[in-house]
The first five atom37 places (N, CA, C, CB, O) and aatype in JSON, in Angstrom:
{
  "aatype": [20, 20, 20, 20, 20, 20, 20, 20, 20, 20, 20, 20, 20, 20, 20, 20, 20, 20, 20, 20, 20, 20, 20, 20, 20, 20, 20, 20, 20, 20, 20, 20, 20, 20, 20, 20, 20, 20, 20, 20, 20, 20, 20, 20, 20, 20, 20, 20, 20, 20, 20, 20, 20, 20, 20, 20, 20, 20, 20, 20, 20, 20, 20, 20, 20, 20, 20, 20, 20, 20, 20, 20, 20, 20, 20, 20, 20, 20, 20, 20, 20, 20, 20, 20, 20, 20, 20, 20, 20, 20, 20, 20, 20, 20, 20, 20, 20, 20, 20, 20, 20, 20, 20, 20, 20, 20, 20, 20, 20, 20, 20, 20, 20, 20, 20, 20, 20, 20, 20, 20, 20, 20, 20, 20, 20, 20, 20, 20, 20, 20, 20, 20, 20, 20, 20, 20, 20, 20, 20, 20, 20, 20, 20, 20],
  "atom_mask": [
    [1, 1, 1, 1, 1],
    [1, 1, 1, 1, 1],
    [1, 1, 1, 1, 1],
    [1, 1, 1, 1, 1],
    [1, 1, 1, 1, 1],
    [1, 1, 1, 1, 1],
    [1, 1, 1, 1, 1],
    [1, 1, 1, 1, 1],
    [1, 1, 1, 1, 1],
    [1, 1, 1, 1, 1],
    [1, 1, 1, 1, 1],
    [1, 1, 1, 1, 1],
    [1, 1, 1, 1, 1],
    [1, 1, 1, 1, 1],
    [1, 1, 1, 1, 1],
    [1, 1, 1, 1, 1],
    [1, 1, 1, 1, 1],
    [1, 1, 1, 1, 1],
    [1, 1, 1, 1, 1],
    [1, 1, 1, 1, 1],
    [1, 1, 1, 1, 1],
    [1, 1, 1, 1, 1],
    [1, 1, 1, 1, 1],
    [1, 1, 1, 1, 1],
    [1, 1, 1, 1, 1],
    [1, 1, 1, 1, 1],
    [1, 1, 1, 1, 1],
    [1, 1, 1, 1, 1],
    [1, 1, 1, 1, 1],
    [1, 1, 1, 1, 1],
    [1, 1, 1, 1, 1],
    [1, 1, 1, 1, 1],
    [1, 1, 1, 1, 1],
    [1, 1, 1, 1, 1],
    [1, 1, 1, 1, 1],
    [1, 1, 1, 1, 1],
    [1, 1, 1, 1, 1],
    [1, 1, 1, 1, 1],
    [1, 1, 1, 1, 1],
    [1, 1, 1, 1, 1],
    [1, 1, 1, 1, 1],
    [1, 1, 1, 1, 1],
    [1, 1, 1, 1, 1],
    [1, 1, 1, 1, 1],
    [1, 1, 1, 1, 1],
    [1, 1, 1, 1, 1],
    [1, 1, 1, 1, 1],
    [1, 1, 1, 1, 1],
    [1, 1, 1, 1, 1],
    [1, 1, 1, 1, 1],
    [1, 1, 1, 1, 1],
    [1, 1, 1, 1, 1],
    [1, 1, 1, 1, 1],
    [1, 1, 1, 1, 1],
    [1, 1, 1, 1, 1],
    [1, 1, 1, 1, 1],
    [1, 1, 1, 1, 1],
    [1, 1, 1, 1, 1],
    [1, 1, 1, 1, 1],
    [1, 1, 1, 1, 1],
    [1, 1, 1, 1, 1],
    [1, 1, 1, 1, 1],
    [1, 1, 1, 1, 1],
    [1, 1, 1, 1, 1],
    [1, 1, 1, 1, 1],
    [1, 1, 1, 1, 1],
    [1, 1, 1, 1, 1],
    [1, 1, 1, 1, 1],
    [1, 1, 1, 1, 1],
    [1, 1, 1, 1, 1],
    [1, 1, 1, 1, 1],
    [1, 1, 1, 1, 1],
    [1, 1, 1, 1, 1],
    [1, 1, 1, 1, 1],
    [1, 1, 1, 1, 1],
    [1, 1, 1, 1, 1],
    [1, 1, 1, 1, 1],
    [1, 1, 1, 1, 1],
    [1, 1, 1, 1, 1],
    [1, 1, 1, 1, 1],
    [1, 1, 1, 1, 1],
    [1, 1, 1, 1, 1],
    [1, 1, 1, 1, 1],
    [1, 1, 1, 1, 1],
    [1, 1, 1, 1, 1],
    [1, 1, 1, 1, 1],
    [1, 1, 1, 1, 1],
    [1, 1, 1, 1, 1],
    [1, 1, 1, 1, 1],
    [1, 1, 1, 1, 1],
    [1, 1, 1, 1, 1],
    [1, 1, 1, 1, 1],
    [1, 1, 1, 1, 1],
    [1, 1, 1, 1, 1],
    [1, 1, 1, 1, 1],
    [1, 1, 1, 1, 1],
    [1, 1, 1, 1, 1],
    [1, 1, 1, 1, 1],
    [1, 1, 1, 1, 1],
    [1, 1, 1, 1, 1],
    [1, 1, 1, 1, 1],
    [1, 1, 1, 1, 1],
    [1, 1, 1, 1, 1],
    [1, 1, 1, 1, 1],
    [1, 1, 1, 1, 1],
    [1, 1, 1, 1, 1],
    [1, 1, 1, 1, 1],
    [1, 1, 1, 1, 1],
    [1, 1, 1, 1, 1],
    [1, 1, 1, 1, 1],
    [1, 1, 1, 1, 1],
    [1, 1, 1, 1, 1],
    [1, 1, 1, 1, 1],
    [1, 1, 1, 1, 1],
    [1, 1, 1, 1, 1],
    [1, 1, 1, 1, 1],
    [1, 1, 1, 1, 1],
    [1, 1, 1, 1, 1],
    [1, 1, 1, 1, 1],
    [1, 1, 1, 1, 1],
    [1, 1, 1, 1, 1],
    [1, 1, 1, 1, 1],
    [1, 1, 1, 1, 1],
    [1, 1, 1, 1, 1],
    [1, 1, 1, 1, 1],
    [1, 1, 1, 1, 1],
    [1, 1, 1, 1, 1],
    [1, 1, 1, 1, 1],
    [1, 1, 1, 1, 1],
    [1, 1, 1, 1, 1],
    [1, 1, 1, 1, 1],
    [1, 1, 1, 1, 1],
    [1, 1, 1, 1, 1],
    [1, 1, 1, 1, 1],
    [1, 1, 1, 1, 1],
    [1, 1, 1, 1, 1],
    [1, 1, 1, 1, 1],
    [1, 1, 1, 1, 1],
    [1, 1, 1, 1, 1],
    [1, 1, 1, 1, 1],
    [1, 1, 1, 1, 1],
    [1, 1, 1, 1, 1],
    [1, 1, 1, 1, 1],
    [1, 1, 1, 1, 1]
  ],
  "atom_positions": [
    [[46.64, -79.44, 4.49], [44.58, -78.66, 4.68], [44.84, -79.08, 3.26], [43.87, -76.31, 5.17], [45.98, -79.11, 2.8]],
    [[43.74, -79.41, 2.56], [43.06, -79.88, 2.39], [42.07, -78.57, 1.81], [42.91, -80.74, 3.4], [41.61, -78.0, 2.8]],
    [[41.7, -78.06, 0.85], [41.25, -76.43, 0.59], [40.06, -76.97, 0.55], [41.75, -75.38, -0.82], [39.75, -78.1, 0.16]],
    [[39.14, -75.81, 1.14], [37.14, -76.02, 0.93], [37.01, -75.97, -0.75], [35.87, -74.21, 1.79], [37.72, -75.5, -1.64]],
    [[35.46, -76.87, -0.74], [34.45, -77.05, -1.98], [34.97, -75.44, -1.57], [32.46, -77.88, -2.01], [36.18, -75.31, -1.39]],
    [[34.33, -74.56, -1.47], [33.75, -72.77, -1.92], [34.89, -72.54, -2.38], [33.23, -71.42, -0.66], [34.95, -72.46, -3.61]],
    [[36.24, -72.34, -1.53], [37.53, -71.76, -1.84], [37.38, -72.05, -3.27], [38.89, -72.37, -1.07], [37.28, -71.19, -4.14]],
    [[37.37, -73.69, -3.5], [37.78, -73.9, -4.98], [36.8, -73.03, -6.15], [37.64, -75.61, -5.27], [37.01, -72.66, -7.31]],
    [[35.74, -72.93, -5.3], [34.69, -72.43, -6.27], [35.02, -70.97, -6.27], [33.09, -72.73, -5.81], [34.26, -70.36, -7.01]],
    [[35.91, -70.21, -5.69], [35.8, -68.62, -5.4], [36.97, -68.94, -6.39], [35.96, -67.67, -3.63], [36.88, -68.07, -7.26]],
    [[37.69, -69.5, -6.59], [39.18, -69.32, -7.15], [38.97, -69.91, -9.07], [40.53, -70.63, -5.95], [39.58, -69.79, -10.13]],
    [[38.03, -70.37, -8.67], [37.6, -71.45, -10.0], [36.95, -69.92, -10.67], [36.1, -73.22, -9.6], [37.39, -69.44, -11.71]],
    [[36.27, -69.53, -10.18], [35.19, -68.2, -10.46], [35.98, -66.64, -10.52], [33.94, -68.12, -8.99], [35.57, -65.88, -11.39]],
    [[36.64, -66.36, -9.97], [37.24, -65.21, -9.55], [37.77, -64.5, -10.82], [38.32, -65.52, -8.51], [37.53, -63.29, -10.84]],
    [[38.52, -65.07, -12.02], [38.19, -63.49, -13.22], [36.8, -63.84, -14.35], [40.03, -63.16, -14.63], [36.92, -63.53, -15.53]],
    [[35.71, -64.41, -13.92], [35.23, -63.84, -14.91], [33.55, -63.37, -13.84], [35.23, -65.06, -16.48], [32.43, -63.13, -14.29]],
    [[33.98, -63.37, -12.5], [33.12, -63.03, -11.67], [33.23, -61.05, -11.38], [33.47, -64.1, -10.34], [32.53, -60.23, -10.79]],
    [[34.54, -61.01, -12.2], [35.93, -59.7, -11.72], [34.1, -59.24, -12.53], [38.45, -59.35, -12.77], [33.08, -58.74, -12.04]],
    [[34.57, -59.87, -14.3], [34.1, -59.26, -15.35], [32.63, -58.5, -15.34], [34.16, -60.23, -16.26], [32.27, -57.38, -15.7]],
    [[31.82, -59.88, -14.65], [30.99, -59.94, -14.63], [30.36, -59.0, -13.58], [30.91, -60.97, -14.7], [29.19, -58.7, -13.8]],
    [[31.11, -58.35, -12.2], [30.3, -57.16, -11.27], [30.43, -56.33, -11.86], [30.64, -56.73, -9.93], [29.34, -55.82, -12.14]],
    [[31.84, -55.48, -12.57], [31.48, -54.64, -13.83], [30.59, -53.94, -14.31], [31.48, -55.1, -14.59], [30.2, -52.77, -14.2]],
    [[30.16, -55.41, -15.21], [29.01, -54.5, -15.81], [27.95, -54.6, -14.75], [28.4, -55.03, -17.36], [27.29, -53.57, -14.6]],
    [[27.62, -55.75, -13.87], [26.15, -55.42, -13.31], [26.66, -54.41, -12.72], [25.25, -56.45, -12.34], [26.45, -53.48, -13.5]],
    [[27.31, -53.95, -11.68], [27.78, -52.49, -11.61], [27.34, -50.8, -12.6], [29.19, -52.82, -11.88], [27.09, -49.69, -12.14]],
    [[27.38, -51.19, -13.78], [27.26, -49.67, -14.73], [25.62, -49.27, -14.99], [28.08, -49.91, -16.54], [24.89, -48.3, -15.19]],
    [[25.57, -51.35, -14.76], [24.32, -51.39, -15.03], [22.93, -51.04, -13.96], [24.32, -52.6, -15.48], [21.72, -50.87, -14.1]],
    [[23.98, -51.07, -12.75], [23.31, -50.77, -11.77], [22.53, -50.07, -11.08], [23.63, -50.81, -11.46], [21.53, -50.28, -10.4]],
    [[23.54, -48.65, -11.51], [22.97, -47.38, -11.76], [21.63, -47.53, -12.69], [24.08, -46.46, -12.44], [20.81, -48.27, -12.15]],
    [[21.2, -47.04, -13.89], [21.33, -47.08, -14.63], [19.58, -47.71, -14.25], [22.63, -47.49, -15.16], [18.47, -47.18, -14.34]],
    [[19.91, -48.68, -13.95], [18.57, -49.14, -13.64], [18.12, -49.0, -12.02], [18.5, -50.64, -14.12], [17.02, -49.24, -11.52]],
    [[18.98, -48.68, -11.59], [17.51, -48.11, -10.59], [17.4, -46.47, -9.93], [17.47, -49.16, -9.03], [17.24, -46.06, -8.78]],
    [[17.54, -45.82, -11.19], [17.8, -44.81, -11.89], [15.45, -44.55, -12.23], [19.31, -45.39, -13.54], [14.61, -43.86, -11.65]],
    [[15.38, -45.75, -13.67], [14.9, -45.84, -13.56], [12.94, -47.55, -13.47], [15.58, -44.86, -13.9], [12.59, -48.45, -14.22]],
    [[12.58, -47.18, -12.58], [11.33, -48.34, -12.27], [11.33, -49.33, -13.99], [9.29, -47.2, -11.89], [11.68, -50.49, -14.16]],
    [[11.0, -48.7, -14.64], [10.45, -50.27, -15.45], [11.95, -51.16, -16.63], [8.66, -49.6, -16.93], [11.74, -52.17, -17.29]],
    [[13.56, -50.29, -16.56], [14.47, -51.61, -16.48], [14.54, -52.17, -14.95], [16.09, -51.25, -17.01], [14.68, -53.35, -14.62]],
    [[14.45, -51.27, -14.29], [14.18, -52.1, -12.99], [13.68, -53.38, -13.23], [13.21, -51.46, -12.08], [14.2, -54.5, -13.33]],
    [[12.05, -52.75, -13.31], [11.4, -54.79, -13.27], [11.51, -55.27, -14.96], [8.95, -55.04, -12.65], [10.53, -55.71, -15.55]],
    [[12.02, -55.22, -15.21], [12.29, -56.01, -16.56], [13.59, -57.55, -16.15], [13.15, -54.54, -17.91], [13.66, -58.78, -16.08]],
    [[14.34, -56.33, -16.02], [16.14, -57.12, -15.15], [15.32, -57.99, -13.68], [17.85, -55.13, -14.17], [15.79, -59.02, -13.19]],
    [[13.94, -57.23, -13.13], [13.52, -58.31, -12.05], [12.17, -59.47, -12.95], [12.72, -57.21, -10.38], [11.58, -60.22, -12.18]],
    [[11.86, -59.53, -14.07], [11.06, -60.44, -15.03], [12.53, -61.82, -15.24], [10.48, -59.28, -16.88], [12.33, -63.02, -15.42]],
    [[13.8, -61.17, -15.15], [14.84, -62.12, -15.65], [15.67, -62.67, -14.78], [15.62, -61.59, -16.53], [16.57, -63.45, -15.07]],
    [[15.4, -62.3, -13.79], [15.92, -62.64, -12.69], [14.3, -64.07, -11.8], [16.36, -60.77, -11.79], [14.63, -65.11, -11.24]],
    [[13.34, -63.79, -11.9], [12.31, -64.24, -11.63], [11.91, -65.39, -11.58], [11.78, -63.84, -12.08], [11.47, -66.14, -10.71]],
    [[12.26, -65.5, -13.45], [11.94, -66.94, -14.21], [13.33, -67.86, -13.61], [11.93, -66.75, -16.3], [13.14, -69.02, -13.27]],
    [[14.25, -67.45, -13.53], [16.2, -68.29, -12.91], [15.72, -68.35, -11.43], [18.26, -66.88, -13.05], [16.0, -69.54, -11.26]],
    [[15.4, -68.12, -10.69], [15.12, -68.63, -9.72], [13.87, -68.43, -8.7], [16.06, -68.48, -9.32], [13.65, -68.28, -7.5]],
    [[12.93, -68.58, -10.39], [11.36, -69.5, -9.7], [12.05, -71.26, -10.17], [9.12, -68.91, -11.03], [11.98, -72.27, -9.47]],
    [[13.05, -71.09, -12.3], [13.65, -72.29, -11.87], [13.83, -73.12, -11.18], [14.17, -72.33, -11.82], [13.18, -74.16, -11.04]],
    [[15.25, -72.55, -10.35], [15.97, -72.77, -9.35], [15.22, -73.73, -8.1], [16.38, -71.4, -8.96], [15.17, -74.94, -7.9]],
    [[14.59, -72.35, -7.25], [13.62, -72.64, -5.9], [13.13, -74.12, -6.46], [12.07, -71.3, -5.59], [13.32, -75.12, -5.77]],
    [[12.47, -74.19, -7.8], [11.43, -75.57, -8.08], [12.75, -76.83, -8.6], [9.92, -75.14, -9.77], [12.19, -77.88, -8.9]],
    [[14.01, -76.9, -8.72], [14.62, -77.23, -8.77], [15.25, -78.33, -7.69], [14.85, -76.41, -9.1], [15.58, -79.51, -7.69]],
    [[15.23, -77.53, -7.03], [16.06, -77.59, -5.3], [14.45, -78.82, -4.78], [16.19, -75.09, -3.96], [14.44, -80.03, -4.58]],
    [[13.93, -78.34, -4.75], [12.68, -79.08, -4.51], [12.79, -80.48, -5.48], [11.29, -78.05, -4.91], [13.4, -81.45, -5.02]],
    [[12.28, -80.55, -6.62], [12.33, -81.05, -7.52], [13.25, -82.67, -6.78], [12.93, -79.94, -8.64], [12.95, -83.84, -6.53]],
    [[14.01, -82.1, -6.74], [16.42, -82.94, -6.23], [16.46, -82.97, -4.86], [18.43, -81.47, -6.67], [17.39, -83.67, -4.45]],
    [[15.62, -82.35, -3.77], [15.62, -82.59, -2.2], [16.78, -83.53, -1.65], [14.21, -83.29, -1.77], [17.74, -83.19, -0.95]],
    [[16.43, -84.86, -2.16], [17.48, -85.45, -2.39], [18.64, -86.01, -2.84], [17.37, -85.61, -2.34], [19.45, -86.76, -2.31]],
    [[18.6, -85.75, -3.38], [20.31, -84.76, -3.62], [20.97, -84.09, -3.28], [20.63, -84.12, -4.21], [20.35, -83.12, -2.84]],
    [[22.58, -83.9, -3.14], [23.08, -82.5, -3.62], [22.36, -81.1, -3.41], [23.18, -82.59, -5.01], [22.08, -80.34, -2.48]],
    [[22.18, -81.23, -5.2], [21.58, -79.85, -5.43], [20.06, -79.96, -3.95], [20.87, -79.74, -7.63], [20.08, -79.13, -3.03]],
    [[19.52, -80.49, -3.98], [17.8, -79.58, -3.0], [19.15, -79.8, -1.66], [15.26, -81.06, -2.69], [18.32, -79.35, -0.87]],
    [[19.8, -79.94, -1.19], [20.8, -80.29, 0.67], [20.92, -78.96, -0.05], [22.59, -81.76, 1.32], [19.9, -79.27, -0.65]],
    [[21.24, -77.7, -0.58], [21.29, -76.66, -1.06], [20.7, -76.03, -0.37], [21.06, -76.56, -2.08], [21.22, -75.29, 0.46]],
    [[19.08, -76.19, -0.58], [17.9, -75.2, 0.13], [17.63, -74.8, 1.48], [16.78, -75.67, -0.06], [16.85, -75.53, 2.09]],
    [[18.0, -73.97, 1.97], [17.87, -73.97, 2.91], [17.13, -73.65, 3.36], [18.37, -73.77, 3.23], [17.48, -72.5, 3.07]],
    [[15.29, -73.32, 4.51], [14.54, -73.33, 4.73], [14.56, -71.29, 5.08], [14.36, -74.59, 5.55], [15.15, -70.75, 6.02]],
    [[13.94, -70.76, 4.26], [13.64, -68.82, 4.21], [14.71, -68.74, 2.94], [14.31, -67.51, 6.09], [14.79, -67.58, 2.53]],
    [[15.32, -69.41, 2.42], [16.53, -68.83, 1.03], [15.56, -69.03, -0.17], [18.3, -70.02, 0.7], [16.02, -68.35, -1.09]],
    [[14.86, -69.43, -0.42], [13.94, -69.43, -1.61], [13.17, -67.46, -2.03], [12.48, -70.81, -1.02], [12.86, -66.63, -1.18]],
    [[13.07, -67.28, -3.51], [12.78, -66.46, -3.9], [11.35, -65.35, -4.86], [13.58, -66.76, -4.1], [10.85, -64.23, -4.99]],
    [[11.31, -66.86, -5.31], [10.46, -67.06, -6.3], [8.92, -65.53, -5.39], [10.04, -69.34, -6.41], [8.56, -64.43, -5.8]],
    [[8.62, -66.13, -4.45], [7.42, -65.15, -3.26], [7.76, -63.83, -3.85], [7.8, -65.14, -1.16], [7.18, -62.94, -4.46]],
    [[9.23, -64.15, -3.29], [9.85, -61.99, -2.93], [9.51, -61.37, -4.42], [12.38, -61.56, -2.58], [8.76, -60.46, -4.81]],
    [[10.36, -62.24, -5.03], [10.49, -61.56, -6.96], [8.51, -61.59, -7.2], [11.76, -63.4, -8.7], [7.87, -60.78, -7.87]],
    [[8.1, -62.47, -6.64], [6.15, -61.8, -7.44], [6.39, -60.66, -6.81], [4.13, -62.64, -6.86], [6.53, -59.69, -7.55]],
    [[6.5, -60.44, -5.46], [5.53, -59.59, -4.75], [6.23, -58.69, -5.11], [5.17, -59.68, -3.29], [5.41, -57.8, -5.31]],
    [[7.91, -57.98, -5.51], [8.0, -57.1, -6.85], [8.22, -56.51, -7.54], [7.84, -56.78, -7.15], [8.92, -55.55, -7.85]],
    [[7.05, -57.6, -8.08], [6.91, -57.35, -9.09], [5.0, -56.32, -9.25], [7.29, -58.89, -9.78], [4.57, -55.2, -9.52]],
    [[4.41, -57.85, -8.79], [3.5, -56.76, -7.79], [3.45, -55.19, -7.75], [3.9, -56.97, -6.45], [2.84, -54.33, -8.38]],
    [[3.93, -55.21, -7.22], [4.48, -53.38, -6.75], [4.61, -52.91, -8.3], [6.5, -53.13, -5.66], [3.62, -52.45, -8.86]],
    [[5.44, -52.98, -8.77], [6.53, -52.8, -9.5], [5.2, -52.46, -11.4], [7.92, -54.65, -9.24], [5.06, -51.42, -12.03]],
    [[4.69, -53.54, -11.6], [3.98, -53.65, -12.86], [2.35, -53.89, -12.6], [4.64, -54.88, -13.7], [1.4, -53.82, -13.37]],
    [[2.46, -54.2, -11.09], [0.74, -54.14, -10.92], [0.71, -55.74, -10.76], [-0.38, -53.4, -12.51], [1.46, -56.53, -11.34]],
    [[-0.53, -56.12, -9.66], [-1.09, -57.01, -9.36], [-1.57, -58.32, -11.27], [-2.36, -56.11, -8.34], [-1.59, -59.55, -11.34]],
    [[-1.86, -57.19, -12.45], [-2.64, -58.43, -12.87], [-1.32, -58.74, -13.86], [-4.43, -58.2, -13.67], [-1.39, -59.25, -14.98]],
    [[-0.04, -58.29, -13.14], [1.4, -58.81, -14.65], [1.04, -60.53, -15.09], [3.78, -58.86, -13.71], [0.63, -60.51, -16.25]],
    [[1.05, -61.07, -14.89], [1.63, -62.18, -15.79], [0.13, -62.46, -16.41], [2.51, -63.66, -14.9], [-0.1, -63.62, -16.73]],
    [[-1.0, -61.39, -16.61], [-2.64, -61.85, -17.25], [-1.59, -62.35, -19.09], [-4.44, -59.7, -17.39], [-1.57, -63.31, -19.86]],
    [[-0.91, -60.98, -18.98], [0.02, -61.27, -20.24], [0.64, -61.62, -20.55], [0.4, -60.97, -20.7], [0.77, -61.86, -21.76]],
    [[1.74, -61.95, -19.37], [3.76, -61.83, -19.39], [4.07, -62.74, -20.41], [4.81, -62.46, -17.77], [3.73, -62.47, -21.56]],
    [[4.52, -63.53, -20.22], [5.67, -64.74, -21.47], [6.83, -64.28, -20.95], [5.73, -64.48, -23.58], [6.71, -63.44, -20.06]],
    [[8.17, -64.68, -21.33], [9.17, -64.63, -20.7], [9.44, -64.15, -21.89], [9.79, -65.66, -19.96], [8.57, -64.29, -22.75]],
    [[10.9, -63.35, -22.33], [11.76, -63.29, -23.32], [12.09, -64.5, -23.59], [12.78, -62.55, -23.1], [11.9, -65.43, -22.8]],
    [[12.67, -64.67, -24.87], [12.73, -65.59, -25.9], [13.9, -65.61, -25.17], [12.52, -65.38, -27.52], [14.02, -66.54, -24.38]],
    [[15.08, -64.56, -25.25], [16.87, -65.2, -25.01], [16.15, -66.36, -22.85], [18.91, -62.59, -24.57], [16.35, -67.56, -22.63]],
    [[15.55, -65.54, -22.04], [15.71, -65.89, -21.08], [14.89, -67.62, -21.1], [15.28, -64.71, -20.21], [15.31, -68.59, -20.47]],
    [[13.19, -67.57, -22.35], [12.92, -68.71, -22.79], [14.2, -69.77, -22.78], [12.34, -68.47, -24.05], [14.08, -70.46, -21.77]],
    [[14.73, -69.94, -23.12], [16.01, -70.71, -23.9], [16.99, -71.19, -23.04], [16.82, -69.82, -24.89], [17.34, -72.36, -22.96]],
    [[17.57, -69.89, -22.15], [18.54, -70.27, -20.98], [18.43, -71.5, -20.16], [18.49, -69.29, -20.04], [19.27, -72.25, -19.67]],
    [[16.24, -71.47, -20.16], [15.61, -71.9, -18.82], [15.66, -73.37, -19.74], [13.85, -71.05, -18.13], [15.69, -74.44, -19.14]],
    [[15.68, -73.32, -21.2], [15.17, -75.69, -21.58], [17.28, -75.76, -21.08], [14.44, -76.69, -24.99], [17.92, -76.77, -20.79]],
    [[17.82, -74.22, -21.18], [19.73, -75.11, -21.0], [19.41, -75.53, -19.57], [21.68, -73.77, -21.03], [19.16, -76.73, -19.45]],
    [[19.37, -74.95, -18.71], [18.95, -75.42, -17.17], [18.4, -76.38, -17.06], [18.16, -74.7, -16.45], [18.98, -77.1, -16.24]],
    [[17.58, -76.8, -17.45], [16.29, -77.9, -17.51], [16.94, -78.78, -17.83], [15.02, -77.79, -18.44], [17.09, -79.7, -17.04]],
    [[17.47, -78.82, -18.92], [18.62, -80.14, -19.64], [19.86, -80.26, -19.11], [19.06, -79.95, -21.21], [20.61, -81.15, -19.51]],
    [[20.25, -79.36, -18.11], [21.23, -80.03, -16.87], [20.44, -80.1, -15.43], [22.73, -78.97, -16.59], [21.27, -80.17, -14.53]],
    [[19.47, -80.09, -15.08], [18.68, -80.36, -13.96], [19.1, -81.69, -14.35], [17.08, -79.89, -13.8], [20.13, -82.2, -13.92]],
    [[17.96, -82.51, -15.54], [18.07, -84.04, -16.58], [18.75, -84.49, -15.69], [18.83, -84.2, -18.24], [18.79, -84.83, -14.51]],
    [[19.73, -84.32, -17.4], [21.29, -85.08, -17.67], [22.17, -85.08, -16.21], [22.36, -84.05, -19.01], [22.62, -86.19, -15.92]],
    [[22.45, -84.01, -15.28], [23.46, -83.47, -14.4], [22.87, -82.55, -13.82], [24.64, -83.02, -14.93], [23.17, -81.38, -14.06]],
    [[22.06, -82.83, -13.09], [21.92, -81.88, -11.42], [23.33, -80.79, -10.27], [21.51, -83.41, -10.22], [23.47, -79.94, -9.39]],
    [[23.91, -81.55, -11.04], [25.34, -81.43, -9.87], [25.65, -80.27, -10.22], [26.81, -82.5, -9.95], [25.47, -79.24, -9.58]],
    [[26.26, -80.43, -11.55], [26.15, -79.19, -12.67], [25.48, -77.5, -12.25], [25.03, -79.86, -13.92], [26.15, -76.48, -12.42]],
    [[23.8, -77.52, -11.59], [23.5, -77.0, -11.15], [23.89, -76.46, -9.61], [22.79, -77.38, -11.52], [23.59, -75.45, -8.96]],
    [[24.65, -77.52, -9.38], [24.78, -76.61, -7.83], [25.33, -75.38, -6.81], [25.13, -77.16, -7.3], [24.9, -74.68, -5.89]],
    [[27.27, -75.7, -8.07], [28.06, -74.35, -8.29], [27.12, -72.93, -8.1], [28.7, -74.39, -9.91], [27.2, -72.03, -7.27]],
    [[25.9, -73.2, -9.59], [25.12, -71.66, -10.38], [24.66, -71.24, -9.11], [23.58, -71.78, -11.74], [25.09, -70.26, -8.51]],
    [[23.28, -72.45, -8.47], [22.37, -71.63, -7.63], [24.19, -70.9, -6.41], [20.66, -73.1, -6.55], [24.66, -69.76, -6.4]],
    [[24.66, -72.14, -5.66], [25.67, -71.47, -4.23], [26.25, -69.8, -4.79], [27.53, -72.8, -3.88], [26.44, -68.86, -4.01]],
    [[26.41, -69.75, -5.93], [26.36, -68.11, -6.46], [24.71, -67.98, -6.71], [27.42, -67.75, -8.22], [23.79, -67.51, -6.03]],
    [[24.75, -68.33, -7.41], [23.26, -67.0, -7.33], [22.55, -66.36, -6.43], [22.13, -67.33, -7.76], [22.21, -65.19, -6.28]],
    [[22.28, -68.04, -5.47], [21.45, -67.24, -3.85], [22.59, -66.37, -3.41], [20.98, -68.56, -2.2], [22.12, -65.25, -3.21]],
    [[24.42, -66.39, -3.08], [24.4, -66.13, -2.42], [24.6, -64.08, -3.06], [25.17, -67.15, -1.65], [24.49, -63.04, -2.41]],
    [[24.86, -64.28, -4.35], [25.61, -62.79, -4.42], [24.42, -62.37, -3.92], [26.24, -61.99, -5.95], [24.36, -61.54, -3.01]],
    [[22.83, -63.18, -4.75], [21.42, -62.08, -4.11], [21.79, -61.21, -3.14], [20.14, -62.86, -3.32], [22.18, -60.06, -2.96]],
    [[21.31, -62.93, -2.23], [21.09, -62.28, -0.37], [21.97, -61.83, 0.15], [20.78, -63.19, 0.79], [21.62, -61.21, 1.16]],
    [[23.66, -61.81, -0.13], [24.23, -60.61, 0.19], [24.22, -59.66, -0.6], [25.29, -60.7, 0.49], [24.55, -58.7, 0.1]],
    [[24.01, -59.16, -1.96], [23.93, -58.37, -2.55], [23.04, -57.0, -2.4], [23.83, -58.98, -3.32], [23.25, -55.79, -2.49]],
    [[21.61, -58.11, -2.05], [20.23, -57.1, -1.47], [20.46, -56.58, 0.17], [18.53, -58.19, -1.47], [19.48, -56.35, 0.87]],
    [[22.0, -56.4, 0.75], [21.86, -55.26, 1.55], [22.46, -54.46, 1.17], [22.07, -55.3, 2.67], [22.47, -53.36, 1.73]],
    [[23.18, -54.74, 0.07], [24.03, -53.28, -0.3], [22.93, -53.08, -2.08], [26.58, -53.68, -0.57], [23.37, -52.43, -3.03]],
    [[22.13, -53.49, -2.1], [21.17, -52.54, -2.94], [20.4, -51.98, -1.97], [20.23, -53.23, -4.06], [20.39, -50.75, -2.07]],
    [[19.79, -52.4, -1.12], [18.27, -52.38, -0.28], [19.41, -49.86, 0.07], [18.02, -54.6, 2.26], [18.89, -48.74, 0.03]],
    [[20.78, -50.3, 0.31], [21.82, -49.37, 0.33], [22.13, -47.66, -0.15], [22.53, -50.06, -0.26], [22.28, -46.49, 0.19]],
    [[22.04, -49.26, -1.87], [22.2, -47.71, -2.87], [20.51, -47.75, -3.33], [23.65, -47.84, -4.71], [20.34, -46.63, -3.83]],
    [[19.53, -48.32, -3.38], [18.28, -47.7, -3.86], [17.87, -46.59, -2.51], [16.99, -49.06, -4.19], [17.24, -45.54, -2.62]],
    [[18.26, -47.01, -1.63], [17.49, -45.91, -0.57], [17.85, -44.34, -0.93], [18.06, -46.2, 1.17], [16.95, -43.52, -0.78]],
    [[19.34, -43.85, -1.47], [20.88, -42.87, -2.37], [18.95, -42.19, -3.62], [23.15, -44.82, -3.91], [18.61, -41.02, -3.79]],
    [[18.55, -42.91, -3.93], [17.9, -42.92, -5.47], [16.64, -42.34, -5.12], [17.7, -44.5, -6.31], [16.07, -41.73, -6.02]],
    [[15.7, -42.46, -3.23], [14.32, -42.33, -3.39], [14.54, -40.54, -2.86], [13.2, -43.63, -2.3], [13.56, -39.79, -2.79]]
  ]
}
């Protein structure tokens, strides 16, 4: 029997995810106890999810666009969270940090040159956020 694409992706990324998960969990404890740190993290991921939401729309007639499921877009939810933590006028003077801007350039280049490479990234990032969000909500309630 042929192995499914999702199982192939999990196997191929298992080691790096283990390292990443350990780092994220260490940072998470700190971020949950400091609203400013949490807001900074939201800003980083806001830019990435906004790009990916838009990329899936731009590429809606491709394999990448097929990954977009109604209700999965996160841009608006990030904006609401950022309004809560930073105030409604946070976009007035906001500019993404340099490292994020460079990363977005890389993602834009992928979108133009080989958009299929975005598929694994979209899959893992959205599934991680959507499943991890439930875990984070429970952890966040412990800090309130």
